N, C-alpha and C positions, 0 to 999 in steps of 0.2 A: 299756035293759036289753038284752041279746043272747043270742040261743038258737039252737041246732043241733038240729035234728029230722031224726033217721034214720028210713029205712023200706026195707023190701025184704028183710029177712033171711029165714029159714026154713030147711027141711030138703030137701035136694035128694039125688038118687043121683049116685054119681061118674060125671063124663062129663055131667052136666047143666050148667045155665046160672042165674044169678042177676043183678037189677040192683038196685042199692043206689042210694038217693038219699039227699042231706041238703040241707036247705033252713036258711039263714040268715033270721033276723027278728031285729028290733028298730032301734035307732036306727045304722044303719050310714053312714059315710060311705063306706070302700072297702073292699073285700076283696082281701087282698094272695094268697098261696098257700094254696092247699085241699088236702086230703089225706085218704087213708084208712090207718088202721093196723088191726093186728088183734092180738088176744092169744089165744094159746089155754093151756088150763089148766096149770099150772106153768111158763109160758113168760112171757118179758118181751114188753111190747108193742113191735110191730115196724111199719115203715113198708110199706106194699103198693105205695102209687103217691101222688103228688102231683101238683099241675099250677099253673102260675104264672097271674097274671090276663091274660098276654098268650097263654097256652097251651101253654108249654112243660111238657113232661112226663118224669118220671120214676118207674121201676119197680124194685120188687126183683126181683132176678134169678129169684127162685123162682116169679114170676107171669108173666114177660116172655113175650109171644106168647098170653097165656091171658085178659088182663086188658086193659081199656081204660078211663082215665079220663077225664073230660069235665067241661065246665061251660056254664052258661047264666048270665053274668054279669047279665042283665037280671032274670034270677029269683034271684040269690044262691044258686044251687044248684049241686051237686056230684053227679056219679055214677058209679057203678062197676060196668062192665059184665064180669062174670066167666064165662067158657066153660071147658069141659071141667073141670069141678071136680074136685079128688081130696079125699080123706079129710082130709089133711093142711093144706088150706086151712080146715078147720074150725076156729072161733074166734069170739069177738066182736069185731066190725067196729067201729071209732070213727070218725066224721068229725072233722076237726081243721081250723080256719081261723085264718089270720093277719087281724085286722079292725081297722079303724081306726074307732072308735065314739066317740059324743059323751059315751057313758056311761064304758067305760072300754075302751083298746085293748090287745090284745096276743092271745094263741091260745087260741082256745075249742074246747073240746069236746062233741060229742055224748053220749048217756046210752049209746050202744051198741048194736049190732043182732046177734044170734045167727046164725051161720051154721052150718049143720050139714051136712056131706057125709058120706053113708052109701056103704059100700063094697060 
């Protein structure tokens, strides 16, 4: 079985920073793209950033210049460093990973971590 466990969410004032982490565990052969998505109340889930196994990154326009995604392949972990946070960054942040596993291959989701940015 494969699991994604997120950590690092919380309450922060506008202009502050947070670092999210997501660790994959289980019978994993390989992890392809890993990414972070967020969902604000009443909105659809949207991509924040993703990163390939080779390190190529992709960011939503709304976070470019403020957010950095990175990963540690040896630890099966992806990180999201968020700076200059704005109230509109508030939402539940979900980790996603494209995993090749002995159990079942496919896209896996974490349980989500709440990020709240106060003005």
